[in-house]
VOSEKE-616171 format. One line per field, with one value per residue: residue number from 0; residue in three letters; x, y, z of N, C-alpha, C, O in turn. Coordinates in steps of 0.05 Angstrom, whole numbers, plus 5000, padded with zeros to 4 digits. Example, Ala and Ser with C-alpha at 12.3 -4.5 7.8 and 13.67 -1.06 7.14 Angstrom:
resi = c(0,1) $
resn = c(Ala,Ser) $
n.u = c(5264,5257) $
n.v = c(4886,4955) $
n.w = c(5156,5142) $
ca.u = c(5246,5273) $
ca.v = c(4910,4979) $
ca.w = c(5156,5143) $
c.u = c(5264,5258) $
c.v = c(4934,5001) $
c.w = c(5156,5157) $
o.u = c(5285,5268) $
o.v = c(4934,5023) $
o.w = c(5169,5161) $
***
This chain:
resi = c(0,1,2,3,4,5,6,7,8,9,10,11,12,13,14,15,16,17,18,19,20,21,22,23,24,25,26,27,28,29,30,31,32,33,34,35,36,37,38,39,40,41,42,43,44,45,46,47,48,49,50,51,52,53,54,55,56,57,58,59,60,61,62,63,64,65,66,67,68,69,70,71,72,73,74,75,76,77,78,79,80,81,82,83,84,85,86,87,88,89,90,91,92,93,94,95,96,97,98,99,100,101,102,103,104,105,106,107,108,109,110,111,112,113,114,115,116,117,118,119,120,121,122,123,124,125,126,127,128,129,130,131,132,133,134,135,136,137,138,139,140,141,142,143,144,145,146,147,148,149,150,151,152,153,154,155,156,157,158,159,160,161,162,163,164,165,166,167,168,169,170,171,172,173,174,175,176,177,178,179,180,181,182,183,184,185,186,187,188,189,190,191,192,193,194,195,196,197,198,199,200,201,202,203,204,205,206,207,208,209,210,211,212,213,214,215,216,217,218,219,220,221,222,223,224,225,226,227,228,229,230,231,232,233,234,235,236,237,238,239,240,241,242,243,244,245,246,247,248,249,250,251,252,253,254,255,256,257,258,259,260,261,262,263,264,265,266,267,268,269,270,271,272,273,274,275,276,277,278,279) $
resn = c(Met,Lys,Asn,Ile,Leu,Ile,Pro,Thr,Asp,Phe,Ser,Glu,Asn,Ser,Lys,Asn,Ala,Leu,Gln,Tyr,Ala,Gln,Val,Leu,Phe,Ser,Ser,Met,Glu,Cys,Asn,Phe,Phe,Val,Leu,Asn,Val,Gly,Thr,Leu,Leu,Asp,Thr,Lys,Val,Glu,Pro,Phe,Gly,Val,Ser,Ala,Asp,Met,Asp,Lys,Asp,Ser,Ser,Lys,Glu,Asn,Thr,Lys,Glu,Gln,Leu,Phe,Asp,Leu,Val,Asp,Glu,Phe,Lys,Ser,Gln,Ser,Ile,Asn,Lys,Lys,His,His,Phe,Phe,Ala,Val,Pro,Glu,Tyr,Gly,Phe,Phe,Ile,Gln,Ser,Ile,Lys,Lys,Ser,Leu,Glu,Glu,His,His,Ile,Asp,Leu,Ile,Val,Met,Gly,Thr,Lys,Gly,Ala,Ser,Gly,Leu,Lys,Glu,Lys,Val,Val,Gly,Ser,Asn,Ala,Gly,Asp,Val,Ile,Thr,Lys,Val,Gln,Cys,Asn,Thr,Leu,Val,Ile,Pro,Glu,Glu,Val,Val,Phe,Ser,Lys,Pro,Lys,Glu,Val,Ala,Phe,Pro,Thr,Asp,Phe,Asn,Ile,Phe,Tyr,Ser,His,Gly,Ile,Leu,Ser,Ser,Met,Ala,Glu,Ile,Leu,Gln,Leu,Gly,Asp,Ser,Lys,Phe,Arg,Val,Met,Asn,Ala,Val,Lys,Asp,Gly,Asp,Trp,Leu,Thr,Val,Glu,Gln,Lys,Lys,Asn,Arg,Glu,Tyr,Leu,Phe,Asp,Tyr,Leu,Glu,Glu,Thr,Phe,Pro,Asn,Lys,Tyr,Ser,Phe,His,Ile,Ile,Thr,Asn,Lys,Asn,Val,Lys,Ser,Ala,Ile,Gln,Cys,Phe,Val,Glu,Ser,Arg,Asp,Ile,Glu,Met,Ile,Ile,Met,Val,Ala,Lys,Asn,Leu,Asn,Phe,Ile,Gln,Gln,Ile,Leu,Phe,Asp,Ser,Ile,Val,Glu,Lys,Ile,Ser,Phe,His,Thr,Lys,Ile,Pro,Phe,Tyr,Val,Val,His,Glu) $
n.u = c(7384,7424,7420,7465,7487,7537,7563,7604,7660,7700,7747,7802,7784,7730,7732,7756,7713,7679,7712,7718,7665,7657,7691,7670,7618,7626,7605,7553,7500,7501,7479,7515,7507,7535,7540,7545,7540,7531,7538,7522,7566,7607,7621,7670,7701,7703,7742,7729,7673,7654,7593,7553,7515,7535,7583,7564,7537,7580,7612,7578,7575,7629,7635,7598,7619,7667,7646,7622,7668,7695,7660,7663,7716,7716,7681,7712,7754,7732,7722,7681,7624,7575,7569,7546,7549,7530,7524,7504,7489,7475,7447,7445,7423,7459,7438,7384,7391,7412,7368,7332,7356,7354,7300,7289,7323,7316,7349,7388,7431,7479,7544,7599,7658,7706,7751,7812,7817,7848,7861,7868,7821,7780,7721,7706,7678,7664,7625,7587,7581,7564,7515,7486,7482,7450,7406,7384,7345,7371,7412,7481,7547,7608,7670,7737,7800,7845,7830,7830,7825,7786,7742,7709,7732,7728,7680,7656,7606,7588,7546,7494,7450,7403,7364,7312,7324,7305,7274,7291,7340,7370,7372,7401,7451,7463,7470,7519,7553,7548,7569,7624,7635,7639,7662,7624,7627,7600,7599,7601,7607,7618,7612,7640,7592,7549,7486,7447,7383,7316,7293,7338,7362,7324,7328,7381,7379,7344,7375,7418,7392,7376,7427,7449,7415,7421,7476,7510,7565,7595,7595,7608,7607,7626,7648,7671,7702,7702,7718,7709,7663,7689,7743,7738,7721,7765,7806,7784,7781,7835,7855,7827,7834,7795,7755,7711,7660,7596,7540,7477,7432,7389,7406,7424,7459,7508,7523,7528,7570,7613,7619,7607,7615,7667,7736,7792,7841,7831,7818,7843,7827,7793,7815,7821,7781,7720,7654,7591,7529,7466,7399,7330) $
n.v = c(7330,7353,7389,7424,7449,7492,7516,7572,7604,7628,7603,7557,7506,7507,7515,7467,7433,7446,7433,7378,7360,7371,7334,7285,7285,7286,7260,7274,7321,7382,7434,7480,7514,7566,7587,7643,7666,7726,7767,7818,7818,7815,7865,7916,7960,8026,8087,8147,8184,8156,8128,8078,8053,8062,8034,7982,7974,7977,7934,7892,7896,7887,7834,7808,7817,7789,7738,7731,7736,7690,7649,7660,7647,7591,7577,7591,7556,7506,7451,7420,7414,7401,7423,7476,7541,7582,7642,7654,7701,7715,7744,7741,7692,7631,7576,7586,7612,7570,7535,7566,7570,7516,7510,7549,7536,7484,7443,7383,7363,7379,7403,7408,7440,7423,7442,7416,7403,7448,7440,7389,7376,7388,7379,7329,7349,7417,7470,7493,7454,7412,7433,7436,7381,7362,7396,7407,7379,7348,7311,7309,7322,7319,7349,7338,7373,7349,7317,7270,7284,7248,7197,7155,7089,7051,7045,7055,7031,7040,7009,6993,6965,6982,7013,7019,7010,7053,7066,7117,7124,7081,7091,7138,7122,7085,7118,7144,7100,7082,7126,7123,7071,7037,6995,6968,6968,6940,6950,6925,6937,6899,6871,6815,6766,6797,6801,6804,6835,6813,6851,6879,6838,6832,6881,6878,6835,6855,6897,6869,6837,6877,6897,6851,6845,6893,6908,6861,6821,6866,6883,6874,6843,6859,6842,6871,6857,6868,6922,6993,7036,7080,7064,7017,7034,7066,7027,6996,7032,7042,6990,6975,7014,7055,7104,7136,7149,7129,7149,7146,7196,7188,7148,7161,7143,7127,7174,7210,7187,7186,7236,7278,7266,7250,7265,7295,7271,7218,7196,7191,7191,7231,7275,7263,7231,7235,7247,7222,7240,7214,7233,7216) $
n.w = c(5628,5680,5739,5777,5839,5862,5916,5931,5962,5939,5951,5944,5956,5944,5890,5875,5883,5840,5797,5805,5799,5745,5721,5741,5720,5666,5621,5619,5604,5635,5679,5714,5771,5802,5865,5907,5972,6001,6060,6108,6139,6105,6090,6092,6140,6123,6112,6151,6130,6088,6074,6108,6076,6024,6029,6036,5988,5952,5968,5956,5900,5886,5904,5872,5821,5826,5829,5778,5747,5763,5744,5689,5681,5689,5648,5602,5607,5603,5560,5548,5514,5534,5582,5622,5651,5706,5742,5809,5848,5916,5976,6045,6091,6095,6091,6078,6030,6000,5998,5971,5921,5905,5894,5856,5813,5804,5827,5826,5852,5903,5905,5946,5969,6019,6069,6098,6167,6213,6265,6315,6340,6308,6267,6216,6170,6152,6183,6148,6107,6139,6157,6109,6095,6137,6140,6091,6041,5997,5952,5968,5952,5981,5975,5989,6004,5981,5939,5884,5816,5785,5759,5806,5816,5855,5902,5966,6012,6072,6119,6166,6156,6177,6154,6104,6036,5993,5928,5911,5939,5919,5864,5862,5881,5841,5797,5807,5806,5754,5726,5735,5721,5765,5819,5872,5940,5994,6062,6127,6195,6251,6318,6352,6366,6356,6323,6264,6262,6246,6214,6195,6165,6125,6099,6081,6045,6007,5987,5965,5927,5892,5875,5851,5808,5781,5779,5767,5786,5799,5850,5921,5986,6051,6116,6174,6233,6304,6307,6316,6280,6254,6254,6225,6175,6161,6157,6116,6072,6063,6051,6006,5967,5963,5931,5936,5985,6000,6035,6071,6085,6118,6151,6207,6245,6222,6194,6237,6267,6232,6205,6240,6295,6293,6302,6270,6282,6287,6239,6173,6120,6106,6081,6028,6005,5973,6001,5990,6004,6008,6000,6009) $
ca.u = c(7399,7427,7425,7483,7492,7563,7568,7632,7669,7723,7770,7811,7768,7705,7739,7760,7687,7669,7729,7712,7639,7661,7703,7651,7595,7636,7589,7526,7495,7497,7480,7528,7499,7556,7527,7559,7522,7543,7524,7531,7592,7627,7629,7693,7699,7716,7750,7708,7663,7640,7569,7549,7501,7554,7602,7549,7532,7605,7620,7561,7583,7655,7631,7583,7638,7685,7632,7619,7695,7701,7644,7674,7741,7710,7670,7733,7771,7717,7721,7658,7601,7551,7569,7538,7556,7514,7530,7481,7495,7454,7455,7428,7432,7470,7419,7361,7399,7415,7341,7320,7368,7344,7274,7289,7339,7309,7374,7388,7455,7496,7572,7612,7685,7711,7780,7821,7817,7874,7866,7862,7795,7760,7705,7714,7666,7659,7598,7569,7575,7548,7488,7473,7476,7429,7383,7375,7337,7382,7437,7503,7574,7628,7696,7759,7819,7866,7816,7841,7804,7780,7718,7716,7730,7721,7662,7648,7580,7586,7518,7487,7426,7380,7345,7303,7337,7283,7281,7307,7367,7384,7377,7422,7476,7468,7480,7547,7567,7548,7587,7652,7636,7652,7656,7609,7635,7582,7615,7587,7625,7603,7628,7634,7568,7527,7470,7428,7355,7300,7289,7364,7366,7306,7340,7405,7371,7333,7397,7434,7376,7378,7454,7452,7400,7430,7505,7521,7595,7608,7592,7617,7598,7649,7643,7695,7695,7717,7728,7687,7656,7710,7767,7732,7722,7793,7819,7773,7789,7863,7861,7813,7838,7769,7757,7688,7644,7568,7524,7449,7426,7369,7420,7438,7480,7534,7528,7537,7596,7635,7623,7602,7628,7695,7756,7810,7864,7823,7815,7859,7817,7775,7827,7824,7759,7694,7631,7566,7507,7441,7373,7308) $
ca.v = c(7353,7352,7416,7421,7474,7493,7540,7581,7627,7636,7589,7535,7483,7508,7511,7438,7420,7450,7417,7349,7356,7371,7308,7264,7286,7293,7247,7283,7349,7393,7463,7485,7540,7573,7604,7657,7679,7748,7777,7844,7815,7817,7893,7925,7987,8046,8111,8166,8200,8137,8119,8049,8043,8062,8012,7958,7970,7973,7907,7874,7897,7874,7805,7798,7818,7767,7713,7729,7730,7661,7633,7664,7632,7563,7575,7593,7533,7482,7442,7402,7430,7393,7436,7504,7553,7605,7655,7659,7717,7717,7757,7733,7669,7610,7554,7597,7617,7544,7525,7583,7562,7490,7513,7566,7524,7455,7430,7355,7355,7400,7394,7428,7435,7426,7443,7399,7417,7457,7431,7360,7372,7397,7357,7322,7368,7443,7476,7497,7428,7397,7444,7428,7353,7356,7413,7410,7353,7345,7296,7327,7310,7335,7344,7346,7389,7334,7298,7265,7291,7225,7183,7134,7061,7035,7060,7041,7038,7030,7008,6974,6952,6990,7028,7007,7023,7060,7070,7141,7119,7062,7103,7158,7107,7073,7138,7147,7075,7082,7147,7114,7042,7032,6971,6976,6952,6943,6944,6924,6933,6885,6860,6786,6761,6813,6787,6822,6831,6804,6874,6884,6817,6838,6904,6868,6818,6873,6911,6850,6830,6899,6898,6828,6849,6917,6909,6834,6819,6892,6890,6853,6848,6855,6844,6877,6851,6878,6950,7012,7044,7097,7048,6998,7048,7073,7002,6987,7051,7038,6964,6971,7038,7067,7132,7151,7137,7136,7146,7155,7216,7176,7131,7181,7130,7129,7202,7222,7176,7190,7263,7298,7259,7244,7286,7287,7255,7190,7185,7206,7190,7254,7296,7254,7215,7249,7235,7227,7236,7211,7237,7204) $
ca.w = c(5638,5709,5751,5800,5853,5873,5933,5931,5977,5923,5961,5927,5962,5929,5861,5873,5881,5813,5779,5809,5788,5716,5714,5748,5702,5639,5601,5621,5600,5662,5686,5740,5783,5821,5884,5929,5991,6015,6083,6117,6152,6085,6085,6107,6151,6106,6127,6158,6107,6070,6088,6110,6052,6002,6034,6032,5959,5939,5974,5940,5872,5884,5906,5848,5799,5831,5822,5749,5737,5768,5726,5663,5680,5684,5621,5582,5610,5597,5532,5546,5504,5548,5608,5621,5677,5713,5768,5826,5872,5936,6000,6067,6107,6077,6085,6064,6002,5987,5993,5950,5895,5898,5883,5832,5791,5802,5832,5831,5869,5913,5907,5963,5977,6048,6074,6120,6193,6222,6292,6319,6352,6290,6255,6189,6152,6164,6192,6125,6095,6159,6157,6084,6097,6156,6139,6063,6030,5970,5952,5971,5948,5995,5962,6006,5990,5967,5922,5858,5797,5768,5767,5825,5808,5879,5919,5991,6023,6099,6128,6187,6146,6194,6139,6080,6014,5975,5900,5908,5949,5901,5838,5866,5883,5815,5778,5812,5798,5724,5716,5736,5717,5791,5836,5896,5963,6017,6085,6153,6218,6273,6340,6357,6382,6346,6303,6250,6268,6224,6196,6182,6145,6102,6085,6068,6023,5987,5975,5949,5904,5873,5863,5834,5783,5767,5776,5772,5785,5805,5878,5940,6013,6069,6144,6189,6261,6327,6303,6314,6253,6243,6249,6204,6149,6156,6148,6091,6052,6057,6039,5980,5950,5959,5920,5945,6005,5999,6059,6068,6106,6136,6169,6224,6261,6208,6189,6262,6276,6213,6197,6260,6321,6289,6301,6248,6289,6287,6212,6154,6093,6102,6064,6000,5995,5973,6014,5976,6023,5993,6012,5994) $
c.u = c(7400,7435,7441,7489,7520,7566,7598,7637,7695,7749,7778,7794,7742,7709,7744,7734,7676,7685,7722,7685,7641,7672,7683,7628,7602,7619,7560,7523,7487,7495,7493,7521,7518,7545,7546,7539,7537,7526,7534,7558,7614,7637,7652,7689,7716,7724,7726,7699,7649,7617,7568,7535,7519,7574,7589,7545,7558,7615,7604,7570,7610,7652,7618,7602,7658,7672,7629,7647,7702,7686,7655,7700,7735,7697,7692,7751,7758,7716,7697,7633,7575,7548,7564,7540,7540,7522,7504,7490,7471,7465,7435,7440,7439,7450,7394,7367,7402,7387,7327,7331,7358,7317,7274,7303,7335,7334,7371,7410,7469,7525,7587,7641,7688,7742,7787,7822,7846,7881,7856,7834,7773,7746,7715,7703,7662,7630,7578,7561,7558,7519,7473,7465,7452,7404,7371,7369,7345,7408,7461,7530,7594,7656,7719,7781,7840,7855,7831,7819,7800,7754,7725,7712,7722,7705,7653,7621,7579,7556,7514,7461,7401,7359,7336,7314,7315,7293,7298,7336,7383,7391,7399,7449,7483,7479,7510,7563,7569,7567,7616,7657,7649,7645,7645,7615,7618,7597,7599,7606,7609,7623,7621,7610,7544,7512,7451,7399,7340,7297,7315,7369,7348,7318,7365,7398,7360,7355,7413,7418,7378,7405,7459,7438,7411,7460,7518,7552,7609,7604,7603,7608,7620,7640,7670,7688,7713,7731,7704,7684,7679,7735,7762,7733,7750,7809,7810,7782,7818,7869,7848,7817,7811,7772,7732,7672,7616,7555,7496,7442,7406,7382,7438,7461,7507,7542,7540,7565,7618,7640,7622,7615,7658,7713,7778,7833,7857,7821,7832,7847,7800,7788,7828,7799,7733,7672,7606,7543,7480,7417,7352,7293) $
c.v = c(7351,7380,7413,7448,7472,7518,7547,7604,7637,7622,7567,7510,7483,7506,7481,7424,7423,7434,7387,7343,7355,7344,7285,7262,7294,7282,7257,7313,7361,7424,7465,7513,7546,7594,7617,7671,7700,7756,7805,7842,7817,7845,7901,7953,8006,8070,8129,8182,8182,8125,8089,8038,8042,8039,7986,7953,7964,7944,7887,7872,7883,7843,7794,7797,7795,7741,7710,7724,7701,7643,7636,7649,7602,7558,7574,7568,7507,7476,7424,7419,7423,7408,7466,7516,7578,7616,7660,7675,7720,7732,7750,7710,7646,7588,7563,7602,7591,7534,7541,7575,7535,7492,7527,7552,7494,7438,7400,7346,7380,7388,7416,7420,7438,7425,7425,7415,7425,7449,7403,7356,7381,7373,7352,7341,7395,7448,7480,7471,7411,7407,7436,7399,7348,7372,7417,7383,7351,7329,7315,7311,7329,7328,7355,7360,7374,7313,7295,7269,7268,7212,7159,7106,7043,7053,7043,7050,7026,7031,6988,6960,6960,7007,7013,7024,7029,7063,7095,7138,7102,7075,7124,7144,7095,7093,7142,7124,7074,7103,7137,7085,7030,7004,6981,6957,6958,6933,6946,6919,6921,6876,6830,6783,6777,6798,6808,6815,6821,6827,6880,6863,6822,6861,6895,6852,6835,6888,6893,6841,6852,6900,6875,6831,6872,6918,6882,6834,6846,6901,6867,6862,6841,6860,6850,6874,6864,6906,6969,7022,7060,7081,7028,7011,7056,7050,6994,7006,7046,7012,6960,6995,7051,7096,7148,7135,7147,7130,7156,7173,7205,7158,7148,7169,7133,7158,7215,7213,7184,7220,7283,7292,7255,7269,7276,7270,7225,7178,7203,7208,7215,7275,7288,7242,7231,7233,7242,7220,7237,7216,7222,7225) $
c.w = c(5669,5719,5777,5813,5866,5890,5933,5949,5964,5933,5941,5931,5946,5899,5856,5868,5852,5793,5781,5796,5757,5707,5718,5728,5673,5616,5600,5614,5627,5661,5713,5749,5806,5840,5904,5946,6006,6039,6089,6130,6131,6081,6103,6118,6134,6123,6132,6134,6087,6085,6088,6086,6028,6004,6028,6002,5944,5944,5958,5911,5867,5885,5882,5824,5802,5823,5792,5736,5740,5749,5697,5660,5675,5657,5600,5583,5602,5567,5527,5538,5518,5575,5605,5649,5681,5740,5783,5850,5890,5960,6022,6082,6088,6070,6071,6035,5986,5979,5971,5922,5886,5884,5856,5808,5789,5806,5839,5851,5878,5915,5923,5968,6007,6052,6098,6145,6201,6250,6297,6329,6333,6276,6227,6168,6167,6170,6169,6112,6113,6159,6132,6086,6115,6153,6111,6051,6001,5971,5952,5969,5960,5985,5980,5989,5974,5947,5895,5838,5777,5777,5785,5813,5830,5897,5943,6001,6051,6108,6150,6180,6163,6179,6114,6056,5992,5946,5896,5917,5929,5874,5840,5867,5856,5795,5782,5802,5767,5713,5715,5729,5742,5802,5862,5919,5987,6041,6111,6175,6241,6295,6343,6375,6373,6324,6290,6259,6243,6203,6181,6160,6120,6085,6069,6043,6000,5972,5956,5924,5882,5859,5844,5807,5767,5761,5782,5768,5790,5834,5896,5968,6032,6098,6158,6219,6280,6323,6305,6286,6240,6236,6226,6177,6141,6144,6121,6068,6043,6042,6012,5961,5943,5950,5925,5965,6002,6026,6055,6092,6127,6157,6188,6240,6248,6202,6214,6270,6257,6208,6219,6287,6318,6291,6283,6256,6288,6259,6193,6126,6086,6083,6035,5988,5995,5987,5998,5995,6008,6010,5996,5978) $
o.u = c(7379,7453,7431,7496,7526,7571,7615,7620,7711,7771,7762,7790,7733,7692,7737,7732,7666,7674,7721,7682,7627,7664,7679,7620,7587,7618,7545,7542,7469,7509,7483,7528,7518,7540,7563,7522,7554,7501,7554,7573,7638,7659,7654,7674,7740,7714,7705,7716,7634,7620,7580,7542,7518,7580,7601,7550,7558,7625,7615,7572,7614,7665,7625,7602,7665,7685,7634,7648,7714,7697,7656,7706,7749,7702,7691,7763,7771,7711,7694,7624,7555,7528,7576,7535,7537,7526,7485,7497,7449,7489,7411,7464,7425,7444,7384,7350,7395,7382,7312,7315,7354,7313,7261,7294,7349,7340,7354,7408,7472,7528,7589,7647,7673,7755,7771,7828,7865,7904,7837,7823,7749,7757,7729,7718,7657,7613,7556,7538,7539,7501,7449,7442,7435,7382,7349,7386,7329,7423,7461,7533,7597,7665,7720,7782,7851,7868,7843,7797,7810,7746,7744,7691,7711,7714,7645,7614,7569,7544,7530,7450,7382,7339,7350,7313,7309,7317,7317,7354,7405,7412,7414,7469,7506,7496,7525,7584,7590,7580,7630,7679,7668,7624,7654,7609,7621,7607,7584,7620,7588,7647,7598,7608,7522,7525,7441,7393,7352,7299,7315,7379,7357,7318,7369,7410,7365,7354,7419,7430,7380,7407,7471,7448,7411,7468,7535,7562,7633,7608,7606,7603,7633,7626,7689,7670,7737,7752,7682,7701,7686,7746,7780,7744,7758,7823,7826,7789,7824,7885,7858,7805,7806,7789,7731,7672,7611,7559,7491,7446,7408,7372,7462,7479,7527,7565,7560,7582,7641,7663,7635,7624,7672,7705,7783,7845,7875,7823,7834,7855,7794,7773,7834,7795,7725,7672,7601,7539,7473,7414,7356,7274) $
o.v = c(7348,7393,7400,7467,7453,7540,7529,7622,7652,7630,7560,7494,7463,7495,7471,7406,7403,7422,7374,7322,7339,7334,7269,7240,7307,7293,7249,7328,7351,7437,7454,7533,7533,7617,7603,7686,7694,7754,7814,7862,7821,7849,7892,7969,8002,8074,8127,8191,8192,8114,8075,8016,8023,8026,7968,7930,7948,7931,7867,7851,7869,7829,7772,7778,7782,7723,7688,7710,7688,7625,7616,7638,7590,7538,7557,7560,7487,7493,7413,7435,7437,7405,7479,7502,7595,7600,7669,7663,7727,7732,7752,7708,7641,7583,7549,7597,7590,7525,7529,7573,7530,7479,7519,7556,7481,7420,7393,7326,7399,7366,7439,7396,7453,7409,7420,7439,7410,7450,7394,7333,7381,7352,7368,7350,7395,7432,7471,7466,7398,7391,7429,7392,7331,7364,7428,7365,7353,7333,7335,7291,7352,7305,7379,7359,7385,7293,7313,7259,7269,7216,7145,7100,7021,7073,7021,7074,7003,7052,6969,6945,6945,7014,6995,7048,7011,7063,7095,7148,7108,7071,7128,7154,7095,7086,7144,7127,7066,7098,7144,7075,7014,6993,7001,6934,6979,6911,6965,6898,6932,6875,6822,6796,6771,6784,6826,6791,6821,6823,6886,6870,6818,6860,6904,6856,6830,6890,6900,6837,6846,6903,6878,6823,6871,6927,6879,6846,6847,6924,6845,6886,6820,6879,6835,6888,6871,6911,6962,7016,7055,7084,7023,6999,7054,7052,6987,6996,7047,7011,6944,6995,7057,7111,7172,7111,7171,7109,7172,7166,7212,7155,7150,7183,7140,7165,7229,7229,7189,7229,7304,7310,7256,7290,7252,7257,7208,7154,7227,7224,7220,7290,7305,7242,7241,7208,7266,7196,7257,7205,7217,7218) $
o.w = c(5682,5708,5796,5799,5880,5879,5934,5952,5977,5924,5923,5913,5936,5885,5835,5852,5841,5775,5760,5783,5745,5686,5700,5720,5659,5594,5583,5619,5640,5645,5733,5737,5827,5831,5916,5936,6023,6038,6078,6131,6138,6070,6126,6105,6131,6145,6118,6119,6070,6106,6071,6077,6012,5985,6015,5992,5926,5925,5948,5899,5847,5870,5872,5808,5782,5812,5782,5716,5722,5738,5683,5638,5658,5645,5582,5563,5596,5551,5506,5554,5515,5589,5589,5669,5663,5759,5771,5870,5881,5965,6018,6085,6068,6047,6053,6018,5963,5957,5955,5903,5862,5864,5837,5785,5774,5789,5855,5865,5863,5925,5914,5972,6019,6040,6115,6145,6196,6259,6284,6326,6340,6274,6215,6150,6191,6164,6171,6106,6105,6161,6133,6078,6108,6162,6108,6051,5983,5990,5937,5982,5952,5987,5986,5965,5955,5941,5885,5841,5754,5800,5780,5802,5826,5907,5940,5999,6054,6106,6153,6197,6164,6191,6104,6057,5976,5941,5881,5904,5922,5863,5821,5855,5848,5779,5762,5790,5757,5692,5696,5731,5740,5795,5874,5917,6000,6042,6115,6175,6249,6290,6337,6395,6382,6308,6303,6263,6221,6179,6157,6138,6098,6061,6046,6022,5977,5947,5934,5903,5858,5835,5823,5786,5742,5740,5799,5749,5786,5840,5886,5973,6030,6104,6155,6228,6275,6334,6297,6269,6218,6214,6210,6158,6118,6124,6104,6046,6020,6024,5996,5939,5920,5960,5918,5964,6002,6037,6037,6115,6150,6179,6184,6248,6261,6206,6213,6277,6267,6207,6218,6301,6338,6283,6281,6240,6287,6256,6197,6110,6063,6072,6018,5964,6017,5987,5992,6001,5995,6032,5972,5964) $
***
């Protein structure tokens, strides 16, 4: 049984996340915990004569009802008897509520929707998704608004080989590859004259030994020269029809460059390609 947390603000993007998760994990028995985090800012100013407490309670009840209606809608539409849906209404701070749900429901994975930026200077992922990736120790799958609802057949793993690939990291990646019977494309962006250190070579060999033993004939290694990381990934995604990008949270170099330092005018794949961020 896999326990998956889906934060929702009732937007189409958050619904996309739940739909994508249902497709991706169609072969597995799953509990989908649909979380809505309400705050005092959600309350609306009522006409004179309505107390603040009454307004607050009314807003909470309306939001809770909306959440249960959403979960009932997905229950009625689902034809997969292995999938179970639960509403989780919370009130307070977003990250604290996420962490509370992880503990209470023994969550294995967070799946979040993210909308495309409306301005050229906005980041690839929104602030909530960014906070979850960096502040919550749980594997997180970020789903963009134009995602195709299918299991990925081509998965890219951009890496600089600067981290050791632990059992937890490898098993999380393996699960995704097995779900879609995917091909795994390891990608390294380098500049002419750059050389791998002894430690990087060890990490690379360990990764390839694991892939050769676990996914023979289903992986490949690619070097892209004379491009920065963002441009290299953009080029690689387009040329290989990549359908998911996996990154390791521990590898802050790539996380920072791709998700947080990037502005949307520099990359276009962010609106269609899910990012799977793996924690140890």
